[in-house]
C-alpha positions in Angstrom: 290.5 66.1 -14.6 289.1 62.7 -13.9 285.3 61.8 -15.2 283.0 59.5 -13.8 282.1 58.5 -17.5 284.6 55.9 -19.2 285.0 54.9 -23.0 282.5 52.1 -23.3 280.1 52.6 -20.9 276.4 52.9 -21.7 275.0 56.4 -21.1 271.6 58.5 -21.5 271.5 62.0 -22.5 269.8 64.2 -20.0 269.4 67.6 -22.0 269.2 68.9 -25.9 268.1 67.5 -29.0 268.9 64.1 -28.1 267.3 64.3 -24.7 266.4 60.8 -23.9 268.7 58.9 -26.5 271.1 56.4 -24.8 274.3 54.8 -26.5 278.0 53.5 -25.8 280.6 56.0 -25.3 283.0 56.2 -28.1 285.4 58.8 -26.6 286.1 61.0 -23.7 287.7 64.2 -24.6 288.7 65.0 -20.9 290.5 68.4 -21.8 287.3 69.5 -22.9 285.0 67.8 -20.6 282.7 66.3 -23.4 282.0 62.9 -24.7 281.0 61.6 -27.7 278.5 59.1 -27.7 277.5 56.5 -30.6 274.4 57.4 -32.7 273.9 60.4 -30.4 273.8 64.1 -31.3 274.4 63.8 -35.4 275.7 66.5 -37.1 275.8 66.6 -40.6 279.3 68.0 -42.5 279.9 69.0 -45.8 283.3 67.5 -47.4 284.7 69.0 -50.3 287.3 66.5 -52.7 290.8 67.3 -51.5 292.4 64.9 -53.9 291.0 63.9 -57.7 290.5 60.5 -56.5 288.4 61.3 -52.9 284.8 62.0 -53.3 283.0 65.0 -51.7 279.7 64.6 -50.3 277.5 65.3 -46.9 278.6 63.0 -43.9 276.7 62.6 -40.9 278.8 62.1 -37.7 278.6 62.4 -33.9 279.0 65.6 -32.3 280.8 65.6 -28.7 278.3 66.3 -26.3 279.5 68.1 -22.5 279.9 65.4 -19.6 277.3 67.4 -17.4 274.5 66.0 -20.1 274.8 62.6 -20.1 274.4 60.3 -17.2 275.9 56.7 -16.9 273.0 53.8 -16.9 273.5 51.2 -14.2 274.1 47.5 -15.8 272.2 46.4 -13.0 269.3 48.2 -12.6 269.0 49.4 -15.9 268.1 53.3 -15.0 270.3 56.4 -14.9 272.6 56.5 -11.9 274.8 58.8 -9.9 278.2 57.4 -9.1 280.1 56.9 -6.3 283.7 55.5 -5.2 284.2 52.6 -3.3 287.9 51.3 -2.2 288.4 47.6 -2.2 291.4 45.7 -1.2 292.4 43.0 -3.6 295.5 40.8 -3.3 296.9 43.4 -0.6 296.2 46.6 -3.0 293.8 49.4 -3.0 291.5 49.2 -5.7 288.8 51.9 -6.7 285.4 50.7 -8.3 282.5 53.0 -9.2 279.2 51.8 -7.5 275.7 53.0 -8.4 274.2 55.5 -6.1 270.8 53.6 -6.1 271.2 50.1 -5.8 274.9 50.0 -4.4 276.2 47.9 -7.2 279.5 47.8 -8.3 280.2 49.4 -12.1 283.2 47.8 -13.6 285.2 49.9 -16.0 285.0 48.9 -19.6 288.5 48.5 -19.9 289.2 45.6 -17.4 286.0 43.6 -18.8 288.8 42.8 -22.2 
């Protein structure tokens, strides 16, 4: 399944204990329809040392959020926006780009900006 949120996008959280916070998407779990956002939805995990050289303790890490609970932030208007898809023709080939439904600006895929 294709999601409108990609790795590297800046998103804001709509619901839950992290409502109103924003951050960059670290990973997208397409099978579960979930995303992991940097610095958002933090949970503590208690780890036991498995080896004699390994240290145990309490670790804070990001937990996945449902993709319906986050919204993409438009880079042009800096507001949460719904996205659409527009087809452009580049060198005779069809290229799909995401657009902001509010201002109509093209949202570049983070992978293509490397």
